[in-house]
N, C-alpha and C positions, 0 to 999 in steps of 0.2 A: 752360700745363702740355694742353693737349688738344694742340698739336702732337708732345709727347713724347708721348704718350698712343701715340698713334696711332701715331708710330715704335717704340714698344717690340713694339704688336699685331702691325706687319705682319714685324719679323727675329722673332718668336718663330714666326710662323706660318711663315715660312720657315725656321727651322730643325728643328718638328713636321714637315713635306714633306718636307723630305732625311732625316731617319729613318726614316718612311715606306718613303719611293720607296728607303734603304736594306735597309731588313728586306725591300721583297717581291725585292730582288734576289739580296739573298745567296738567298731558298729558293729549297730546289729542280726547277727543273724538271718536272712531270710525264710521260715518255714519251708518245711518238703511242701511241697502240695498232693493239702489231705488226701485222701483214699476212699471214690466212695463206700459205702459200706458195700460187701458182699451180702444178699436176703436173699434163703431160698422161697425160690415159686410155689407158694400156699397150692397146693393137687384140690380143688370143691369132690369130694361125691360128686357120682353123674347120680344125679334127683332122676327118676321113674315120673311120667303120668304118673297120676292117678286116678280112679276110674270110678265114679255117682252116680249113682240111676237112683233117682227119682220122681215120683210119683205125683201128678195132677188133679185134679178138675178135669181137665182138658186131655189126659193120656201123660206119657210114658217122656219123662226128661234126662236125656242123658248127657249127664255131665264130663270134664274133661279138665283135668287140673294137672296142672301143672310149677309144682316150687322154684323152680327157674324165674320162673319172671316174677312170681313177690312170696319172695320163701312166707313170710310169717305171713300173709295172708292168705295163703292158701294150707300152712297150718290153722289158724283157726277157720276154718272153711271146716277141714276135716274135724274137728273137734267136736264143734256145734252139730258133724253129721253124726262121729260117734260119739256123741252124746244124746242125739235122737233131738238133738232140736228142733227141728225138721216139721214138727208134724202140729196135719192143720193149721199154719201161714200163710195166712193173708198176702195174696198177691193184691193188692192196697195200693200202689202208685204204678202203674200200666197206664203209657203214653202213645200215642202213635210213633212211630217214626223216631219216636225218645230213649225213652227205660220204661223199665219194669223189678219194679223196686219191692218188697220184699222182708221179712224178719223182725218187724214190728208187733209184738204177740198181744189180743190178751191175757191177763194172769189165770196162771196157772197153779197149781200145787207143786211139780213141781221142775217149774223152770228157773236154774240160778244163775247168778248174778256173772256177767264175764266184763272185767277193768279193759278197758280201751288197750288195742298193739298200737304201736312205735309202727309209720309208715316204713312200706320201702321205694327206695332207690325206682325211678319208671325210669324204663330201657328205653333207649329213645325211639328204634322200631314200631314199641307201641305205645307211645304216642298217641299216637291218633287211634278212637277206639272204629272195633267193627262192631255189625252185629255178630252178635250172639256172646259176646265177651263179660264177663264179670269179671264186676268188682265190689269191694265197697262202700258204701255211704256213707261220707262222716261232716262234719257241722266247722273242721279246724284241724288242725295238724295231730296227726295220733289220737284221734279223740275214735276208730274204727274199733266196731265193740259186733254189732251183731245183723243187723243192716247192712244188704244189697242187693247189686239189682245184675242186671241182666241187655244188652243195650241189645236194645230197637231198631238203626238202626247206620248207617255204612259211616253219613258225612256227619255226624255228630259233632261240631267242632267244642264244644264249650265242658268236655268230657275230655279225662286227661290234660284239662289243667290246673288241680290239687294233689298238693304232692300229697293225697289218701287217692287218688284213684288212681291204686295202678290194680291192670287186669293181675288173676289172678289163676287163669281161664279159661274154658269155654263151651259153653252146649256146642254138643255137636248139629251142621247142616241139616238132617234128619229132624233130632227132635227141633231142631227152627223153625222149618215147615210145617209139619205134623203136630207140633204141639207151641211153641210160643204165637205162632201166630194164630191159634186158635185164641189167644185171653182176652176177654173181656177188655176192652178201651175207653168202653163206651160213660166209662167216671170220671174220665181226665185226672185234671194231676193231683196236687192236693192243696190245703187254703196254704197262704193262703194266694196261689197261683191256677184253683181252680176250686167245684163245687166238691171235689171224692175226699174219697174217708182221711179223715183228720185223723194223724197218729200218737198223738197225744189222745183221745179217747180212745182209739182202739190198748194201746195198751192202761187203762184207766179202767178202774173196779166199775165190772158190765159191758168190757170194750166188745165182746162176743159179741153180746143181743143189743147191742148197736148199726154194726158190719151187719148180721142182720136182720133186720131192719131192714137200713135204712140205703142200704145195697145187698140185695138181697143175691145179686147175680154175677156177685165178685166171684172169683179166680181163688181157686186155693192150691198148697204143697199138701201134699198128703202125709208126708212121709221122703227118708231120704235113705240111702244103708250106702257104703262101698260096697264096690262091687270086686 
């Protein structure tokens, strides 16, 4: 009888062990924790600032272009310089303490069309514009083309709030004091905010005559070139 009970115990033990082993093998095996992919660090080439010298009706304008601030904006500005775009360009919107805007041109035979470029990310440290900063003007996201402005004040909170307002360079302190400070700001803002030159009329047929007749003391950028 003792041997019979021992045999039954062994058989039942093996059966239970087999059932437990079967349950364990049926359970899903936890996936090994995924390892983050190794991403090679992207080493960006060090981009040196470019120097641009312009002549204006009030004197020389020295500009430092910073591609690291706004790559696409800097590239477009230098493209315009190299193409000779800045030839007798009116500074049509010069508002004291705000901006001096340019880039709207009367029609001329050698002017080509420039498609709009995309916006550059705005660097947090450049969010608050300083006097002398150069940026493109736009009418919405990804609309930068040929119109630009020089900031005339250090505390213009409205600048840098739009995605297209990313400075790509600056006018040197010397040029700000000797030249920009002398630009004519008496005509004020453009319509509908003021009675200054209308950029739409500037770019229409007869734009040059319109400026000379209605705004004879307007300042101009006469030419620009890389140094």
